[in-house]
C-alpha positions, 0 to 999 in steps of 0.5 A, a space after each residue: 470479505 473485501 468491501 471493494 473489488 480489485 478494480 475499485 482498489 486499483 482506481 483509488 490507488 491511481 486517483 490518490 497516488 498514496 498508500 501509507 504503510 503502518 503496523 503497531 501491536 496495540 489496537 487502540 493506537 492503531 485505530 488512532 493512527 488510522 483515523 489520523 490518516 483518514 482525516 488527512 485525506 488518505 483512503 488507503 492503508 497497508 497494514 504491514 503484518 510483521 508482529 505476533 497476533 497481527 491478524 487480531 489487530 487487523 481484524 479490529 481495524 477492519 471492523 472499525 474502518 467499516 463502521 466509522 471511516 466510510 470509504 477507507 480501504 484497508 489492505 495487508 502487506 508483508 504477506 508471505 504465504 497463501 495461508 496468510 493471504 486467505 486469513 486476511 481476506 477472511 478478515 476483510 482485507 481489500 488488497 494483499 501486498 507481498 514482498 515477492 512474487 508468489 503464484 499461489 497467492 495470486 490464484 487465491 486473491 484472483 479467486 476472490 477478486 481481491 487486488 494483490 500487488 507482488 514485490 518485483 525487481 525485474 522486468 521478467 517478474 513484472 511481466 509474469 505478475 501481469 500475466 497472473 492478473 496483477 493490476 499494480 506491481 510493487 517495486 521493492 525495495 524501491 530505494 535500490 532500483 530508483 526512478 530510473 528503473 521505472 523509466 526503463 520499464 515504462 519504455 517497452 511496457 507503458 501499460 505497466 502500473 508500478 507502486 514503489 515502496 521503500 526509498 520514497 519520501 513525502 517531500 516535493 523533490 523525492 515525489 517529483 522524481 518518482 511521479 515524473 518517472 511514471 509511477 501510479 502510486 507510492 507506498 510510504 511507511 515510517 517517513 510518513 507515520 513516525 513514532 517518537 523515541 517513547 513510542 508515541 505518535 503525533 496524530 496532528 502531525 501525521 494528519 498534516 504530513 499526509 495532507 501535504 503529501 497528497 497535495 504534492 502528488 495531485 500537483 504532479 499528476 
């Protein structure tokens, strides 16, 4: 079961402003990348469930984080049905991220007091997600809508908390646009955690980039 309540997760998202996104089929590689993120200062990570037996990798990561990385909050993204959401919550997911708005997933997560963040693309979807108890809405795909869309949403709904995913880069110029527009946090995947052509990861580089990204975000808050 989750180690953190949805309120605790939402507050940590707001505090740090960054949710790294990552997936790899190899458990040991995944542990090393998670540790590099943790050493870089990240306290959240969205494990994107996109491969066969991904739940087995996440189960190992969840146990590893609880035992070795105090304060690390693991969640799962790319969850497309309520069965998947329930499975990952059983394996310790502290938050669930979906590419679309699914009311059955909302109900399952709310029952366990687990934060869920649905991918929304219209004000109507965002409003419905909030009616269903969503704390932080995922704007997806972020690069299609951009910071101006968020400014438009925050006009009539200044209380709405938004996390864009897709189209966010870990540099001053890009992050400034998003946070000045009013985002609560950002989700960044391959631009933050890059694999090279041979499939290897530069763990020192990952740690360094995350530290720099978090520093930029804190300067913008």
